N, C-alpha and C positions, 0 to 999 in steps of 0.2 A: 296071112290070116285075115288082114283087113279086107282084102279082095274077096275072100270067101263070105265074109260078113256082108259085104256090099251085094254080092250075088243073091245071098239069102234074102236080103231086104227086097230086092227087086222081085224075087219070086213070090214073096208074100204079098207084095203090092198087086201083082197081076191076078193072083187068086182072089184077092178081095174085090178087085174091079169086076171080075167075071161074075161073082156072086151078086154084086150090086146091079148089074145090068139085067138080071133075071128076077129082081124083086121090085115090088111097088113101093116099099118103105124106104126111108133115107138110107143111103149107103154109107158105111163107115169102114175105115181101114186103120191098121196099127203100123206105125213107122218107129224105128229106133235108130238114134244117132249117138255117137260117142265123140266127145271133144275133151281136151285137157283143160284143166283150170288155168286161170290167169291169162287166157288168150286175149288178144286185143279186141277192142270194140269194133264192130263191123266185120269181124271174121265170119266166113261162111260156114254154117253147120251142115246144111244139106239142101238139095233142091226138092222141095216137097212136091211141087206141081209135076215135075218130071217123074218123081218116084211114084206118084199116084196116077200118072197118065192123064193129067188134066191139061186142057187147052190153055196155053199160056196167054193167048190173046183175049180169052174170056174171063180171066181171073178178076180183073177189076170190075167187069160187069156183074159177075157173080158174087162180088164182095168177099173175096178171098181174105180170111183174117184169122187171128188167134182169138178164140173166145174165152178161154180159161187157161190158167197156168200159175206160175210164180207171181206173187204180188209184187215182187221187186222188178218185174219186167225185164228179165235178163235177155229175152229174145224178141225179135220182130221178124215179120215176113214182108217180102217185097211183092206187091201186087203186079208189078210189071213183069217179073220173071219167076215168081213163085219160090224164091230162095229164102231159107231160114238163116238168119244171121244173128250174131251176138250184139245185143244192144247195150249191155253194161258188163263191166269186168266181173268175173265170177271167181270167188274164193271158195274152194270146195270145203275148207275147214270151218267156214262160217255157216254154210247151208246144210252140211251133213256131219253127223257124228259117227264115231266108231270106224271100224275097219271095213264095213260092208260097202256094197256098191252105192254110189251117190247118183240118184236118178231124179230128173226133173220132167214132169208130165205136162204136155201141152195138148189143148183141144183146138183143132183147126176146122173151121167151118167154111163151106161154099154154098151158095144158093142157086136156085133155078137149074136143076133141082137141088134140093137141100142135101148136102153131104157133110158128114161129121167124121173127121179123121183124128186119130190119136197118135201123138208123137211123143216118144220117150227119149229124152236126151240124158245120156250118162256122162257125168263129169268125172274124168279120170284124174288121179292124184299126180301132182308134180312136187319134187323135193324143194319146196320153197320155204321151209321153216327149219330153224335151228333148234336143236335140243335145248331145253332150258330147265333150270331148277326152280323150285318155289322161292328161293332166296339166293342172293348172290354170295352172302357170307354166312358161315356157320361157325359157332364157337362151341367147343366141347371141353368140359372140365374133367380132368382125369387125375386122380390122386397119384402121387409119385410112388406109392407102394402097391399099385394095381398089378395083378398077376399077369403074366405073359399068357397070350391066347384069348384074352377078353375081347369081345366084339362090341362095337358101338354102331347102332343103326344110323343110316344116312338117308336123306331125302332122295326119292326117286326122280330122275329127270323125266320131262315130258317133251314129246315131239308131236305137233299137230298133224304131221304127215302120217300116212298109214302104209301098211305093207312093208315092202322092202325099204321104203324111205323112213321107217320108224327107227327107234334106238336099237342098236345091235350090240354095243359093248360099253364098258367103263374102264378108265385108266387113271391111276393115282401117281402123282409126282414122286420123283425119286426121294427116298428118305431111309433112315436106318431103323426106325422104331415101328412104323406102321405099314400095313398092306391093305389091299381092297379084296373083298370077298363078295360074290354075287349069290343071293338067295334064289333058289330055283323052285317055282311052284306053278302048277298048271292052272291055278285059279287066279293068281295075282301076277302083276308084272314082276320082272326081275328086279329085286331090291338090292342095292349095294350096302355092304357093311364095312366099317373100319376095324381092322384086326390089329391088336397090339402084339407085335412079334418080338419085342425086346423091352425089358423093364426101363422105367423112366427114373431120372434123378433131377429133381427141380433145382438143386443147387448147381448142377452142371448146365441145365437148360430148362428154363421155366416155361417156354412157349415153343410150339412147333407149328409152322405155317405150311399147309398142304394144299394142293390143287387137285380136285377130282374132275375129270373130263368125261362127258357123255358123248358118244359118237353114233350117228345114224348110218343107214345102209345106202345112202344116196351115192351117186357117182357124178361128181366127186362128193365124198361124204361131208356132212356138216357136223359141227360139234358145239357143245356148251360147257361151261366150267362152273364149278362151285369152289369158293375159297374157304378152306377149313382151317380154323385156328384151334389148336389143341392147347389148353391152359393146364399146366401141370400144377396140381394143388399140393401145397406144402404139408409136410408132417414134421413136427418138432424133433428132428433127429440130429440137430447140430447145436453145439455150445457157442456162445459169443467168443470171439477171438480178438484180443488187443492187437492193434497194428504194430505195437512195439512191446517188447517184454518189460522194459523199464524206460520211463520218460525221465530224462535228466535236463532240468531247466535251470537257467540262471536268472535271477531277479534282483533288480536294484532295490535297496531297502527303502528308498523314498517313493516307491510306487504308491499311487493314491488309491483310495477305495474305488472299486469298480474296474480297476485295471485288469485286462484279460491276461492271465498267466499262460495258459495252454489249453488245448482240447484233448481230452482222453477219448480215443476213437476205438471202439470195439465193434466188430461187425459180426452178424449172424446170417449165414446164407439162407436160413429159413425165411418163410414169407409170412406176412401178416403179423399177428401177435407173436408168433413163434420167432419172428425176426426183429421185432421191436425191442431195442435194448434200453435199459434204464441204468443209471449210475448212482452209486451211493458209497459213502465212506465205509471202509472195512470196520469190523468190530473192535479192532485193537488200535484205532487211530486216537492219538492223544486229544484231550479237550482243547489244547492250545491251537490245534489245527482248525477245529471248528470255529474258533474265535477269529482266526486270521484269514482263512480262506473259505470261499463259498463255492459249492459244487452244484452245477445245473444238472438235475437228474435226467433231463431229456437230451441235452446236447453234449453233456460231458465237459462243458467248459468250466474251468477253474478261474475264479476271479478273486481279486484282493478284497477282503471284507474289513479287516481291522488294520491297525498300525503294525508295520513291519520294522523291527529294529534289529539291525545286525548285531548290536552289542548284547542283545538278549538271546537271540537264536540265529546262528549263521547257516543252519541247514534244517529243512523240514522233510520228513519221510511220510508220504501219503500212500495208503493202501485203498485203491478204488475197486469196488466190486461192480462188475458189469453183468446184468441179468436180463434174460429175455422174458416175454410175457406168456410163454407157453404154459401148458398144464400137464405135468409139473414144469416149473421154470428151470432153465439151465443157467449157470453163471460161471464167471471166471474172475480172477483178480488181476488188476493192473497196478504196477508199482510206479509211483511218481516221486522223484527226488528233486526238491527245489533248493538250489544253493543260493543263498543271499549274498549279493555283492555289496561290499561296504561303500557307502556314499559319504562324502564329506559333509555330514549333516550335524555335526557336533562342534560347537565352538570350544576353543580351549578354555579351561577353567583356571583362574589364578587364585592362589591362596597365599596370603601374606602373613608371615609371623614376624611382627615388629619387635625388635629388642627394645627400642625406644623411639618415640617420635621427635625426640629432641637430641641434637648433636651440638657439641661445643664447637665454637668457631676455631679453636686452636687444635682441633682433631687432625691427626696426621692422615695423609692419603692412604687409603686401604682400610680405614676404620669401617667395620661392619655395622650397618644400620638395620637391615632386615633380611630375613630369609624368605625367598619366594619359591613356591612350588607350582609347577604348571602340569595340568593333566588334560588329556584329550581322549575321549572314549572311542574315537575312531581308531582304525587299525592301519597298518602299513604306512604309506607315505602320508595318508590323511591324518595320521596320529603324530607325525613328526612336527615339532613346534620350534619356532624361532622366536626368541624373546628380545625386546628392545626397549629403550627408554626414550622419553621425549628429549628433544634437542636442547642444547644450551643449558645443561645442568651439570654441576661439578660432581656427578655421581656416575657410576657404571655398574654393570652386571657382570659378575664372574661366575662361571659354571661351578656348581658344587660337586661334591663327590658323587652323589646319586644323579641318575639321569633326570633331566627336566627339573633340576633344582638349581637355583641361583642365589647368590648372596649380593645384596645391594651394598656397595662400599663407596666411600668417598674417593673421588678421582683427583681432585685438586685441593689446594688449601682453601678453606672457607673464610669468608669475611662477612660478619654479620652486618657491618655498616654498609656493605654493598648490597647484600641480599639477606634479609633476616628470615625469609620464609620461602620454601620451595614446594610447589605442587608438582609432583612427579607423576607422570603417566607411564605405567608399565603396560606395554602392548605385547601380546602373545599371538603369533600368526602361524597357522599350520601350513603345510606344503601341499594341501589339496588343490584341486582345480574345479571350481574357483576356490581360492583360499578363504578361510574364515578366521576371524580374529576377535579377540576380546581385550579389553583394557581395564585397568584398575588404577585409581589415583591414590597416591600417598601424600600426606601432608607432613612436612618435616620443618621443624622450627630450629633455627640456629641460635643457641644460647650465647649470651654476651660474655666476653672476657675483657678485662681492663687493659686493652692494647692500644688505646688512643689517648694522646695527651689533649688537654684543653687547647683550643685554638682561638686566637683572637682574629677578628675579621681582617685586620691589617696591622702593620707595625711600621713605624711608630704611630701612636695617636698624637694628634695636635690639638691643643686647646688655645683658643683666642679669648682672653679674659680681659675685660675692662678693669682698669685700676679702680681703687676705692670700692671694691666689692664688699658686701656686708659680711662680717665674720660669722662662720657657722653655716653659711648658705651653701647648697650644692652647686658645684661649679662644673661637674662633668660626671659621666658614668661610663664604665667599661663593661663589656659583656663578652664572654668567651663561650664557645660551644664545645661540646664533647660528643663525638659520634657514638660513644658507648651509651648504655641506657641504665636506668635505675640508679643505684648508688655509684656505679662507675661513671655516671654522667653528672653527678651532683657536684657543683663547683663552689668553692669558697675563694674569696679574694683577700689579698694582703698587700700592703705597700712595703716594698723593700726599703728598710731604713738605711740611711747613709752613715757617715762618720760623725754626724752631729756637729759639723763645722759650721762656720758662719754662712758658707755658700749652700749648705744642705738645707733645702726647704721642706723636706719630708716631715720635719717636726711640726710644720704648720698645716699638715694635711691629714685627713682622716678618711677611711673607706669603709663602707658597709660590707661586711664579709659575705653576705648573702646576695645582695643586689648589685654590688660593684659601684654604688653611687659614691662619688668623691666629693667631699666638702672641704672648704678652706677655713682654718681656724683663725686667720687674721686677714686684714685688708692689705692688698698689695698696692704699692706705689710705683707707677711706671718710671718715675724719675729716680727711684732707688734700684728696682729690679725690673729688667725688661724681659728677661726670659730665664727659664730654669727647666730642669729635667728631673723626672723620677721614674721608678719602675714599679709595676704592679705584677704580683705573682698570683696565678690562677692554679688551684690544686683541686683534683677530683677526690672522691671518697672511696675509690677502689682500693683493693689490697693486692699488691702494694700500690700506693697512690702515685699518680703521675701529675706533673705540673709543667707549666710554661709561663714565661713572663713577657711583658710588653713594655716598651719605652713610651713614656708620655712626655711630649714637649709642650711646655706652657709658654705662650707668648702673651705678655701683658700689653694691652692696648691703652693708648693714651686717652685721657679725658681732659677737658678744658678746666683744669683746676688751679691754674697759675695765671695771675694777672701780669700784664706786660710790666717790665721794669725799665724806667728811663735811665739810660746810661749817660746821656748828654742832652741838654745841659743839666748840671747838678751844682747846686750852690754849696757853700761851705757848711751850711747846717744840714745838708742832705736832702733839701727839697729840690724839686725839679724846676729850677728857675735859673735863668741866665740873662746877661746883658750883652748885646752886640752893638758895636758902634760902626757906622759906615759913613763914608764921605757923602756929602750931598750931591757931588757931581758924578756919581756912578751912573752908568747907563742901565737900561732895561736888561734884565737877565743876570744881573750881578748876584752872585751867591752870597747871601747874608750869613747863613749858618746851616748846619745839618743836625737835625734831631735824631739821636740814636737811641734805640730801645731793644730790649731782649725779653723773650718769653720762653720759659723752661719747657713748655709743652711743645709738641711736634705736630707736623701736618697742618691741618686747618687751624688747630688750636694754637699753633706757634707762628702762623703767618700773620704779620702785623700790617695794618693799614693806617695811614696818617691823614688827618683832616684838620682844617682850621675850625676850631670850635668858636673862637672869638677873635676878631681883628678890628682895629680902629678904622682902617681904610682898606676895603676889599680891592680897590683898583690899584693899590700900590704893591702889595705882596702876594705872592703865590706859593703854594706848597705842593711839592710832588708827593702824591699819595703812596707811592711805592718806596721812594728813597728817603723821604723826610727832609729833602733839601728845600730851604726857603730862599726864593729869589725875588728880585724886584721885577715888577711888571712894567714899569715905566721909569722915566727919570723924575727926580725930585724937582719940585717947583718951590718958589719962594713962599707960596701960601701953605705948603705942606707943614704939618707940625714937626717939631724936632724930635719927638719921642712917640713911639708906637708900641702898643702891647699886643702880643700875639699869644693866644692860648691854643696849644696843639693837643688834639685828642688822638691818643694811640690806642687801638683796640685790635684784639685778635679776631680770628675768623671762626671761632667755635660756634656750636649751635646756640649756646647762651654766651654771647661774647663778653669778655672781660676787657676793661680799658684802664688807661692811666692818662694823666694830662701833664703837659710841660708848658711852662710860661717863658716866653722869650720877649725881653724888652729891647727894642731896636731904637738906638739913639742916632739921630742924624747930626753929624758935626761937620765943621768946615774941614777942608782937606788937610791942613797942617795938624790940627788937633787929632784928626783921625789917624794920621800916620804915627804920631807919638803914642797915642793910646793903643794903636794897633801893634806896635812893637812890644809894649809891655804885655799886652793881652796875649799876643801871639806866643810869647815865651811861656806864660802860664798855661795857655791852651795846649801847647806842645807837650808840656809835662803831663797834663791831664789825659791828653789823647794817648800818650805812650802807655799810661796805666790801663786805660780802657782797652787799647789794642792788645795788650798782653792778656787781659782776661778774655777777650773775644777769641784770641788765637787758641787759648786752652779749651774754651767751650766748644768752638767749632771743630777743633781737632778730635775731642772726645765724641762729639756727635757724629763726625765723619767716620771714625773708626767703627762705631756701633752700626752706622748705616751700611758700611761695606760688609761687616760681618753678617748683618741681616740679609743683604743681597745674596751673599755666598750661600748662606743656609737655605734660603728659599730656592736658589737655583738647584742646589743638591736635591732638595725635596721634589722639585719639579721633574727632575730626571728620574727619580726613583719611584715616583707615584704616578698613578693614572690621573687624568685631568678632569675629574668630574666631582669636585668636592664642595664648591662654594655654595651650591644650592642646598646642601645638607648641613654644612657646618655653621653657616651664618644663620643665627636664629632671629636676627632683627627683621621684622616684617617689612620695614621701610627700606631695607637695603636692596639695591638694584643689581647686586652681583659684582660690582666693580669697586675695589678698595683703593686703587691707585689712579692717579690722574697727572698728566704733565701739562704745564703752563709755560708758554714762551712769552717774553716781553722784552722791550728795549728801554734802555735808560741812556739817553745821549747817544753815543755811537757804539754802545756795547749791547750785546744780546745775551739774555739769560734764559735758562730752562730749569724749572723746579719740578720735582716729582713728589706727589703726595696724594692725599685723598681727593675725591672728586669735589669740585667747588661749584657753587651755584653760579648762574650767569650774573655777571656784574660784580663778582667778588674780586678783591684786589690783594696783591701780595706786596709786602714792603721789601724791596730788594735790599740785600745787605743785612737783613735781620737774621736772627737765629732761627731760621725756618727749616732746619733739618728735620726729617721725618723718618719713622720706621716704615720701610717699604713693605707692604703686604702683597705678595704676588697675586696676579689675576689668574688663579688656577682653579680648576674644578676637580674635585677629588671624589673618588668612590668610597663609600663607606655606609655604615648603618646608622649614622646620626650621632656617633660618639663625639666627633669633633665639633665644637661649637664656640661661638663668641659669648663668653659669660657677661652678663650685665653687671 
């Protein structure tokens, strides 16, 4: 066919050329070419010079050109060869509309002579466009109750190509509910319709996604798609449904306000308001539920609102109504059972029923004091209670007949004097985890029973009393204690009287029955009585009364109340005078005589010192201060007098010393006279000395016996008593704690030791004198001040 067209063109050209050759006016001819769209730039359309029979070599000279045509300049001519070629890419759909032929007209001019030729270029269609819809996505809303067979219009696809290349058919993606239907009309394009071939159910499927495909007639065909989303609109045709028929929840009773208990979940397959579910309490829910639990009407959440107490309610039954928002609304009931779990949140409670808060100390073990009741509001193991007492009390708890009942009884013997008051703590502890406990204090007083005798701090008491005490003055006091109280501890004192014999000194003593102060009714004399003993009875006022006694040992202490007695020399008239005759030819150191004296006192008071108070010649005679011996200090000379008078002073060592004097007349005679006088005098002296010796032996023996007895008594006391007395018993502020002192001295070739009170430095003792003393042991005694040395 293209060849026929080409021949036709050439024929037309030759006819036009012949006509031009026979006319004087400008010659014109009509050429027509056909090219497809979208050809490349520079593609040859046709050889105009050749088709018009023009001389190719003269084209440039004759200014061969296009003088009119498309403003876009799709074509150009080559003056060198006369060929028409494509200057710009041509899109048929841009320059032509509709399905008719797309023609571009060109006017070609040559000069000398002027010729105008018309060229018509037909742009043929190429399948270069895809079918397309006005929009890529389409959403259609269809109610779920729409009837079967209903059609829904769809947009028509467009294809810029024409003819066979235009849209030829539509195809719908595979589905169960929809199909495609094409509307046929001679005036309009073929319009597609969406056809409902099966009823919809939104609760099963609320959205259908379809794809509509438009296909053109090209080879190969091109296509375009439209995404169709069919939204199924809801109709309130479903009730809300609870996901469980009954919710069974366990909740601890100590759940705090705001705690989330559970969610009630009801679903409605409808959509929108028809599917929105609200929750509310049922009409028959108790008021208590409203106070304890809070229901969220939107989410169905149940939260704790108030206090939950297992002991008040152990289970809650809630009726929850779930309703949608449709018109009219549909609803359903959901059942919620909340079981409260007991938590150990209650402390045990202790109730005490006291029979008495006082118990006698002589109560037997097992005596009931109080009844104790324990309660715990919790249940199960949380309500099991164990009861206990504080440690180290003589009481115990014994289970009573009823559960959680106890009796508080005495466990051991009571002693008010050990503990008069008990603060007992009763502790009740449950068996929960963690355990809770409660405690209660009981105050129990132990009443007194007269079960204790009066007690003296020690026995025996010892009194050191100076002789010559004033009659009626207090010499000592005893004190006893009684661990009982009140009348049972009130003590009276009595002296146990003896047999009223001469040795019984109780008749000279008196005691204050209330204070225990002892006074002496007479003055004691150490030289007569050195020690005696009596007993004091202490009696309480209890019923029956109890008593005890104590021994009191009294030691009379010596005072310097006796002056020394001169035993030798003694004259016939009883005065202390004597005459001694010695030969003139005696040597120095000759014993002239010995002054003997005696002091009834002891110790310092009985220790005697001798001194020369008066002497005619100090260089001739000397006196031993301890022995009383008078000796010559040198030999006699012719110038010495024949008679010498010596006055000897004898004094004791008391604080206020007492003294006596003796006078010795020493006559110096010739040796013969001295021997004669000496024989006579010696006989008389021997007789006197024998008498004196006898008395001295008796005195020293008595004193020695008393001394030994005192030593034995003090040793026994030392062994039976503690050793811390002296500081408390001796009331003399000048006393330094030592009552005894030993002194050693020599006289000639003999060595002596005397034991007695401490002497001051420089004091002297007359050996051979009656210096025996009552030895007071250097012991320290424990006590409360009852033992003392009376003034």
